[in-house]
N, C-alpha and C positions, 0 to 999 in steps of 0.2 A: 504494500500500500504506500502511495506517495505521501509526502508531507502535506500537499494540497488536499488530498483526500482526507487525511487525518484532521486537518483544520476544519474541513467542511462537516465532518462528523462531530467535532467539538462544538462548532458553531450551532448545529442543530440541537445538540444536547443542552447547550447554554440557553438557547432560545426557548426550549421546552421548560427549563428551570425558571426562566423569567415569566413565562405564561402562568406557571403554577403560583409563583410569588405574587403576581398581579391579582390573580383570583383570591388568594389568601388575604391580600391587603384589602380587597373590597369588603371582606367580612370583618376586618380589623383595621379600619382606616387610621386610627390613632397610634398604631403600633410602630414605634421607632425601630424595633427589631426587623420587622418585615421591610420597612423603608430602607434601612441600612443594607440588608441582604440584597434587596432589589438593586440598589445603586451599585453594589459590589459586582453583581452579575452583569449589569450593563457595562461596567468598566472592563470586565473579562470579555464580553462580546465585542467591545470597541477594539481591544487588543487583537482579537482574532481577525476582525475586519481589517485592521491595519496590516496584519500579516498577509491578508488576501488582496491587499491594495484596493480595498473598497473604501475610498475616502468619504463618500456620501453616507455610507452605512456607519462608519466610524463616527462621523460628525453627529449623525442622528442619535447614536447610542450615548455619546457624551452629552448631548442636549437633554436626553432623558435623565442622565445622572445629575446634571445641573438643576433640573426642575425638582428632583427629589431632595437633593442636598440643600437647595435654597429653602424649600418648605421646612425641612428639619431645622435649619438655622433660624428661621423665623419663629419656630416653636420654642427654641432654646438658644437664644443669642450668645450665651456664655459657654456653649459647648465647643471647646477649643479644638478637639479632635475633628469634629464635623466641619468646623470652619477651615481647618487645614486641608481636609479632604476636598472641600469645595474649592479651595485655592488651587489644589493640584489639578482639579478638573478644569478650572479656568485656564491654567497653564497648558493643558493638553489641547483644549479648543483653540487657544491662541496659536499654538504651534501648528495645528492642522490648517488654520487659515493662512499662516505664514507659508506653509508648504504649498498651498493652493495659490499663492501670490495675491491673496485678498488682504492687502495691508490695512485697509480701513477697518475691516472686521477684526483683524488681529489686534490692532491698536485699541479697539473698544474693549476687548477682553483683557488686554494688558492694564487698561485703566480700571476695570472692575477688580482685577487681581490686586492692584495697588491699593484701592480703596478698602477692600476687605482686609488685606494685610495690615495696613496702618490702623484700621479700626480695631482689629483684634489685638494688635500690640499695645494700643492706647489703653485697652481694658485690662490687659494681662502683661505688663512690661517685664515681670519676673518669670514668665513662663518661657522655658527653653524652646518649646514647640512653636509658640507664637513668634519668638524672636528669630529662630532659624528660618521660619517661613518668610519673614521680612528680609532676611539676608539674601535668600534665594531670589526674591522679587527684585531687590535693588541690584543684585549681580546681573540678573537677566536684562535689566534696564540700563546697565552700564552707568549707574548713578553712584560714582565713587564717594562723593561727599556724604550722602546718606548712608552708604555702606560703612564708611569709616565711623560715622556716628553710632550706628547699631553695634558694630564690632567693638567699639570702645566701651559701650554700655555693657556688653557681654563680659569684657575683661574686668571692668569695675565691679560687676556683680559676681565674679568668679563662676560664670556659667560654664557648663560643659561645652567644650569645643573639640571636634574631631580633627584629624590631621589636615584635611583639605581646608577647613576654616582657619586653622593655625597658619597654614601656608599663605592663605589669603591675607591674614593679619600682617604677616611678615612682608608680603608683596606690597601692601598699601601703607606700611610703616606704622601700623597700629601697635602702640606699646601697652 
């Protein structure tokens, strides 16, 4: 069996799982567990579609993820993990639009990503997850001034930094 055939089997299996979760969610519309599992399945589906070079399918799947994660964040605005998952989804959609050379749409998602990241960090400045999320955003935007500000904050607060972040600090001269 070829890898393409394996991907199509996995695609069908994932779609079936999504259909079951959608049905279950109809009976439990307030269940964050079903919503989270459904968004995870859509991410899995998007990755399979990407491997199959199905840009429109990948984009549609990520739009479903965005809808679910935005709903979840509206219900619980202080859920850092969901906000970071939403941020990752914005990044994926932004990258898809970049790859499709749709720079206007890509920039709109970059703006959403920045607003979410800054919002999250303002509410949780001591959260390593929220801070790392903002580091990724500023790095992606090539905003060294803001990147230095956030990295300096991390150092002052003795926050956990992995090797790539330490290398970035050294590169930008953050003491």
